[in-house]
C-alpha positions in Angstrom: -9.0 23.1 -51.1 -12.0 24.4 -53.0 -13.8 27.5 -51.7 -17.6 27.6 -52.1 -19.6 30.7 -51.2 -23.2 30.6 -50.0 -25.3 32.5 -52.5 -26.0 35.1 -49.9 -22.3 35.5 -49.1 -21.6 35.8 -52.8 -24.2 38.6 -53.0 -22.7 40.3 -49.9 -19.3 40.3 -51.5 -20.6 41.7 -54.8 -22.5 44.5 -53.1 -19.6 45.5 -50.9 -17.2 45.6 -53.8 -19.5 47.8 -55.7 -20.0 50.1 -52.6 -16.3 50.5 -52.1 -15.7 51.1 -55.8 -18.3 53.9 -55.6 -16.5 55.4 -52.7 -13.2 55.5 -54.6 -12.2 54.0 -57.9 -10.1 51.0 -57.3 -11.0 50.5 -53.7 -13.5 47.8 -54.4 -10.9 45.9 -56.4 -8.5 46.3 -53.4 -11.2 44.8 -51.1 -11.8 41.9 -53.6 -8.0 41.2 -53.7 -7.9 41.1 -49.9 -10.8 38.8 -49.8 -9.3 36.5 -52.4 -6.0 36.5 -50.5 -8.0 35.5 -47.4 -9.6 32.6 -49.3 -6.1 31.4 -50.2 -4.9 31.7 -46.6 -7.9 29.8 -45.3 -7.4 27.1 -47.9 -3.8 26.7 -46.9 -4.5 26.7 -43.1 -8.2 26.1 -42.5 -8.0 25.4 -38.8 -5.8 28.4 -37.9 -8.5 31.0 -37.3 -10.8 31.6 -34.3 -13.6 29.1 -33.9 -17.0 30.6 -33.5 -20.2 28.7 -32.7 -20.4 25.1 -33.8 -18.4 24.3 -36.9 -17.8 27.9 -38.1 -14.5 29.9 -37.9 -13.8 33.6 -38.7 -11.0 35.1 -40.6 -10.4 38.9 -40.3 -9.8 40.6 -43.7 -6.7 42.8 -43.7 -7.3 46.5 -44.2 -11.0 46.3 -44.3 -13.7 45.8 -41.5 -14.8 42.4 -42.7 -14.7 38.9 -41.4 -15.1 35.7 -43.5 -17.3 33.2 -41.7 -16.5 29.7 -43.0 -16.7 26.0 -42.2 -14.8 22.9 -43.4 -17.0 20.4 -45.2 -15.6 17.3 -46.7 -12.5 18.9 -48.0 -14.3 22.1 -49.1 -14.3 25.5 -47.5 -17.9 26.7 -47.2 -18.1 30.5 -46.8 -21.4 31.4 -45.0 -20.8 35.1 -44.9 -18.5 38.0 -45.9 -19.6 40.0 -42.9 -19.1 43.7 -42.0 -17.8 43.6 -38.4 -20.1 46.3 -37.3 -23.2 44.5 -38.6 -25.5 42.6 -36.3 -23.5 39.5 -35.2 -24.8 36.1 -35.9 -27.2 37.2 -38.8 -25.6 34.5 -40.9 -26.2 31.5 -38.6 -29.2 30.3 -40.4 -27.1 29.7 -43.6 -26.3 26.1 -44.3 -24.4 24.6 -47.1 
């Protein structure tokens, strides 16, 4: 399945990778590798993770305090947010594909 990120989710991911890279060299790349592995797992088993409101589901990223909020749309995985788990919940709900 193809994974498509909302522009805001893409920007969130870019910013958090840069933040973690500033914290420790290589850490941002480790986060990115974990998120990419998550995208692969979601593509293989899109209905496996917890359903949130409406059509959205959440995958918890290994080793990092992030969740990937996604929905299935016509054979595509739409990623609405790469969300820090301590951030205000539901901020992403206005995002549509």
